[in-house]
N, C-alpha and C positions, 0 to 999 in steps of 0.2 A: 312468711313469704308472701309478697303481694301478688295478686292475680290481676292481669290486665285483659280486657276484652278486645276483640278485633271488630272494628267498624268496617265491614266489608263493603257496604254501600258507598261509603266515602273513600274507600281505599286507603285507610289510615290504620296503622297498628301501633299501639303503645308498647315500648320496649324499655327495659331497665338495664342500664349499662354501668360499668365501673365509674363512669364520669357523670352519671345522673340519669334521670328519666327523659326519654325522648319520644316523639311521635314519628313513626316510620311510614313514609308514603311511597307507594309503588307507582312508577311511570313506565308503561310499556310502549309508548308512542314517540316520545321525544328522541331524536337522533343524537346520541352522545358518543364521544370517542375519548379514550384515555390518551390518545396521541394527537394533542392539539397542534403539534408541529406539522402534521400532515397537510394542513391548509396552506401554510406558507411554502412547504416543500413542494406541493403540487404546483403552486404559482411559479416557483423557481424552475421546476422542470419544464413548464410550459413556456416560460420566458426564454429559456435557452434552447428549446426544442429537443431536449435530451430524451425524454420518454418516448415521444412520438417517433423519433428516429430509431430507437431501439426496436420498437414494434414493427416499423416499416421494413427494416433491414434484416429482421430475424429470419434465418433460413428454415425455421420449423414449418412443416406443411402437414397439417392434420386433416385427414379426409373423412373421418367418421362423422355422421350426422350428430352424434352425441358428444363429439369432441369439444373441449372448452375453447374459448377464444384465446388467441396468442396474446392479446392485450391483457386479459385477466391473468395469464400465467406469468408474464413479465412483471406486471404490477405486484403480484404476490411475492416474487423473488426479491425485487428491489426494495419494496416497502418493508418486508420482513427482515432482510439483511440490515437495512438502515436502522430498524427498530431494535436490533441486537440479536437476531437469530444467528446461531453458530452451529446448528445441527439441522438436518432435514426436518426432523420432527417439530422444530420450533416454528415452521411455517403455519402449523395449525393454530397458533396463537391468534392469528388474524380472523379466524372464523367468528362470525357474528358481529364484526366491526363494520356495520353497514355505513356508518358515517364516513370513515376513511375510504371505503370503496367508492362511495358517491363522490367524494372530493377528487379522486383519481379517475373518475369517469368509467369505472368498470362495473360489470354486473355483480360480481362477487369474487372473493378471494378463494383460491384453490387449496385443496388439501396437499399435504406433503407427498402422498402417494401419486397424485395426479401430476405434480411438478416433476418428480423423479421419472415417471413413465414417459411423459410427453417431451421433456428435454432430452431424454435418451434417444428420441427419434431423429434428432438432428444428425446428419451424416458427420462422421469424425473429421473428414477433410474440409468441412464447412464451419464447424463449431469454433475452433480457435481463431481462424482468420476473421470471423465475425466479431468475436470479443475484442481481438486486437484492434481491428479497424474502428470499432465504436469507441473504445477507450482513447485511442489516439485522436479521434475526431473531437472528443470531449476536451482534450488537452492541447489541441492544435495551436491555440493562441499562446500557450506557455512555451511549447517547444519551438515556436517561431522566434523566440528570443534566445539570448545566450544562456546556456545551461550546461551543467556537468552531468554526464551519464554515469551512474554507479552500477557496477555489476557485482552481484553477490549471490551465492547459494545459501539456503538455510534448510536444515533437516527437521522434519516433524515426525516424531515417533508415532507408530500406529498400534492398534490393539485388536485388529480384526484379521480377515483373510482377503484383503484387497489386492488387486492386481498391482504388481510393482512393489509390494511390501517386502523389502529385502534388507539385510543388515547393511548399515551405513555408519558413518561417523556421527555419533550423538553423545556429547559429553554429559548431557542431563540424564539420558536414559540409555546408557551403554548396553549394547547387546540386543536392543529391541529392533524389530523390522521398522522401516520408515519409508517416507517419500522425501524427495529432495526438490525444493521449490527454487528454480533458477529465475532470478528476478532482475529486471531493469528498472531503475528508479531515479528520481531527483530527490536526493536525501534531504537537502535543506528545506525543501517545500513539502516533504512528506507525501510525495506523489509517486504512485507505482505506475510505470508505463507498460510493462508487460510481465507475464509470468508463465513459465512452462513447468509442468510437473514431471519429474523423472523418478525412476526407482531409486530407493534410498542409497544404493551403492554408487550411483552416478553423480558424484559431487565435484568432480574436477571441472576446470574451466573449459575443457574440450567439449563437454556436453552442452555448454552455453554458446559454443561457437556459431552454430547455425542460427540460433536465436539472435545473436548480435548482428550477424550478416543480414538476416531478414529485416531486422529493425532499421539498420543503416540504409538498406535499399528502400524500405517503406517510407522513411522520412526524407529521402533525398530531395523530394520536391518541396518540402517545408523548410527545414533547416537542420543540418547535422549538429551534433553536440560539439562544443568547443573542446571538450576533453572527455575521454573514457577512462574510468578509474576502477581498479579492482584489487583484490588481495592476491595471495600466492596461488590461488586456483587459476588465475588468468595470466600469470607471468610466464607464458610459454610462447614459442615462436609462431605457432599457428594463429593464435589470437592476435599477437602483435602484428603479424603480416596482414591480417584482415583489416586492422586499423590503418596500417600504412597504405594499403591499396585503396581504402575509402578516403584517404587524406584527412584522417581524424587523429588528433594528438592523443597520446595515451600515457598513463601513469599506473604501473603495476608493481606490487611487491613481489620480490623474488623468493623462491624457495631456497633455504640455506643448504644448497648442495655442496659437495666436496670442492668443486671448482669455485663457487661463490665464497665459501669459507676461506679458500686459499687467497682469493683476491683481497678479502678483508684483512687478512693477516699481513699481506704484503703492504697494504696501506698503513697498517699500524706501525710498521718500521719506518715510515716516512712522516715524521712529526710535522713537517712543514706543509703537508697536504691537507691538514684539518683546519676547519674554520668554525667559529662559534655560530650556533644556530639557537633557536628558541628553546625555552624550558629545560636548560641544562644540556641540551644535545649539541653535538658537534657533527660536522658533515665533511665528506670528501667525495671525490668522484674520479672515475676513469672509464675509458672505453674498454669494453670486455666482449670478447667473442667466445661464447660457449661452444663446446664441441658439436652440439646439435644445431648450432646456428650457422647460417650462410655468411653472415657478416657481423662485425662488431657493432655494439649499441651502447649508449650512454647509461652507466649505472651510478646512482648516488647512494653512498653508504652513510649510515647514521650510527653514532655511538654515544653512550652516556655512561660515565663512571659509576660503578657500584662498589660500595665498601665491603659488602659481604655477599657472596653468591647464595641465593635462596636455596633452602633445602629441596632436594629433588623429591617431588611427589610420586606416590605410587602410580605406576602406569594404569590407565583406565582399562577396564575389561575388553573394550572394543578392539584393542590392539591384536588380540588373538584372532580376530576375524580378518583383519587386514593382512595378517601373515598367511592366511589361507589363499591369498591371491585375489581377494575382493578389492574393488576400487576404493579410493578414499585416502590412500597414503599421503597424497599431496597436501592434505589438510592437517596431518599429524606431524608435528615437529618435536624432536626430542628436546627436553628442557635444557640439556647441556649445550645445545647449539645456540641458544638465545644469549648465552654469556660466554665471552672469550677474553682471556687475559685482563680481567678486571673491568670489562665493559659489557653493557647490554647493547645489542646492535641489531640492525636489519639492513636490507638492501632493496633499492627501487630501480626499476628500469623505465626510462622515459625518453621521448623525443622532444620534450619541452626545452626551450633555450633559456629559461629563466635561471637565475642564480640558484645554486644548490640549496642555500639556506631558506629560500622561498618555497622550495618544493616539499620540504618536510611537513610544515603545517598544512599545506595543500592536501597531502595524502591523509593526514590524520583527520581531516574533515569528513572522510568517508565513514567514520565510526558511527555517524548518525543512521546508517543503514540498519544497525541493530535495533534502533528504536522503531523503525518501520516494521521489521520482522516481528518484534514483540507485539506491536499493535495488530498486525494482520493475523498472527497466529492466535492471540488471546482474546481479541476483540472483534475480529471479522471472519472467523471460521476456517482459516487455513488449518487443515488437519481434522476439521470437524465435518465439513461437507465431503466426506469420502464415500465413494461407491465401489462396487466390485470391479467395475471397468475403469481403467486409468484415464481414459478419454473423458469420462463423466466427471471424475475428480478434477481434471484439468479445466473443464468447462466451468464448473462452479467456482474454482479458484479465480478464474478470470472474471466471472460475474461479481464475485465479492470485491475484486479490485475496482470495478466500475462503481459499485455501491459505495465503497470507501472513499473514492475520489469525489463522487457527487456530494456526499456528506461533508467531506473536507472543504469543498468549495462553498457549500451552503452555509456552514458555520462561519467561514471567513467573511461572509457578508455582514456579520454582526458588528458590534461596536468598535473592535480594535483591529479587525482584519488579520488576526494571527491564527495559527493552528491550535486547535484543542483536540487532544486525543478523545476517541469515542468514550473511553472510561470516564472522562470529565464532562464532555459535551452532552452525552445522552442523559445523565441524571439532571443536568441543567435545563435542557430544552424538551425533554420527553417526559416530564413529570406534571404537565399541565393538561387540563381537560378542555374539550371543545364541545359546543352544542350547535347543532344545525337547526335552523328554523326558516320559515318563509313568511313574509309580510308583503301583501300586495304583489304577489308573484315574484318578489325579489328574495333570492336566497340570502340568508344571514348566517355568519359564523361568529359565535361568541367564544372567546378564549379567556379562561379564568387563570389569572396569574398572580392572585393576591398573596400566594404563599412565597413568592420569590421576586424580590425587587430586581435581582440580577437577570433573571430570566425575562422579566418584563422589559428591561432595557435592551437586551439582545433581540428579543422578538420585534420590538418596535423599530429598532435600527434596520433589521432585515426588511420589515414591512414597508418602511418609508422608502428605502431604495427601490424595491421591486415595484411599488406603486408609481414612483417617478419614472422608472424605466418603461412601464406599461403606458404611461401617458405621453411618452415621446413618440407621437405618431409619425414624425418625420423620419424616424430611423427604420431601416429595413430589419428583417428578422436576424440577418447575419450581423448587422451593426449592434443590435441589442445584445446578442450573445457575446460579442467582443467586449462591450461595455460591462457586462456582467462579470466576465472573467477578470478584466482589468480591475474592477472594484474589489473583487474577492481577494486579489493579491496586492492591494494598494499599500499594505504595510511595507512592502519591499521597495516602494518608491523612494523611501527615505534612506535606503542603503545604496550608495553610489556604486560601490564595488565590494563584493564579498571576497574577492580574490584579485590578484594583480591584473592590471588592465589588459595585458596581452592574452590572458586566460579568459577573462570575462567572469561575470558573476553567475550565480546559480540562476538568477533571472534578473533582467533589467526591464521589466514591462513598462511600456510607455503609458502612463496614466493620464487621462484627460477627463 
C-alpha cells in the first residue's frame, strides 16, 4: 500500500482513487455554489419584481431584536422549494451556501425551525389572502387573456397527527387519514391559480364553492375565465348558480344519479337523437330539470359501445368509511353505473351553445389536471409541508404554488418556451456549479456547464433574454414584467385556438 504525505503549507494532499492518483487542494475562501441556476433565477426575480413584492407585502411582523429578517425567511422558503425541498427539514440544505445567499441579497438562509416558527406568527386571516394575492399578481398577464379555469380536488394521505387528518376518498391509500387540496388551475399551461386545504373528508365541490366565488370576485377587475370546468364534484346546483350569477360559462360532469340514469336510458330508446363524436363516442342532448333544481339545464350525454362489460373489481376498503356517513360519496361511483345496455357513458351539464360533439373533447381536456396534481404532490411538497395546524399546512401549500409557478415561468424562458416538469428541469438546470469572484470591484459569476450541452443552451437562452430585457431602459418596470411573461409563454403564440373560437383558447397571449 502506498503512503502519501500531506503538504500542509501548500494546502495540497495526495490521494489515491479508483480512477488514479490525484492531488487534492483545499480552498476555504472561494465562494462556490452547487446551484448555478441561482444567478439567473435571481436576475429573473429582480426583472419581474417578484421577490421584492413578496417581501414588501408579507404580513409577518417580528418584533424581537433577535428575530430574523423577513427577506431572509422568504428567500429561504422560495429558493429551497425551487431547489427541490418537499419537507420542512429540507430547508436546512441551504445552510452554508453563502454564494446563493449573496446572489439573492440576503444575510443568510434560515433553519427549518426558524421558518416554521416565524411563518406561524402570520395571522390566519392574513396568510391565505396574502398568498392568493401574490400568486395572482404573478399570473395577472396570463389571466388577462382567454383561459379556461379548471376546478378539481385531490387527496393526499397523511401519516401523522395533523389537524384535519380524517378519512377521505383515497384510491391509492384507502383507509388512511388525509387532507384534500381544492385547486383552481389552468391545466394546459400547468399553472396553479389557488389552493385551499380541507380535511380529507371534505372532497365534494360544495367545499370549493366559497373558493370559486372568492376567485371570481378577486379577478373581476382583470378578466373572468371564458369557461369553468370540473368533474362530478362540481355538478351541483349551488356551484352552477354561482357561475350563472357571475356570468361565467360552465361545463361539469354529472353524478350518475337515478334520475340521470333514467334520462340516459330514455335517450337510448331514441336512435335518432345520437350523433357521431370523436374517438368512437356518440352524443345526444336534452334539457333536464332535476328534482333539486329550480329550472331545467342543458345536459349532453356521451356513449361508446363496449363489446364486453369489464369484470367488476372488488370494492376498495374506503367504502366502509363512506357508509358511516363521512363525506366523499360524490366521488365514488359504482362500476355498474359506468356501463348500461352495452355502452360506456357519462353526462355533462353546460350552458355552452356549441354543438354537442364539440363539447366532449372540450371536457376531456381537463384530464391534464391530474398531471398538475402529480407534479405538485410528488415534486413540490403537497402533503410534505404538513404542520399540526391546518392553517400552517395551507399557507405552505400556497407558497409552494408560488415557487412552482415561478420555476415554471423561469424554465419557459429557455430555448423552446414549453413546460418542463420539475423532475426533468431540475436535473437539467440545477446540476451546474457557479463561482463568485471580484475583479476591480466588479462581481463575477462563472457558471460551469461543460458537462451538459443542453443545459448550456438553455442557460444561454435565458441569459440572453434577461440581458436584453435589462438593457431596454425605455421600458418601465411594469412593461418589463409584461414582456417577461409574454416571452415565457411564447410557444402558445403559434397556437391560434386550442378550443373553438367562441370558447377561446387556454391562452392567446399577445406576443411582441
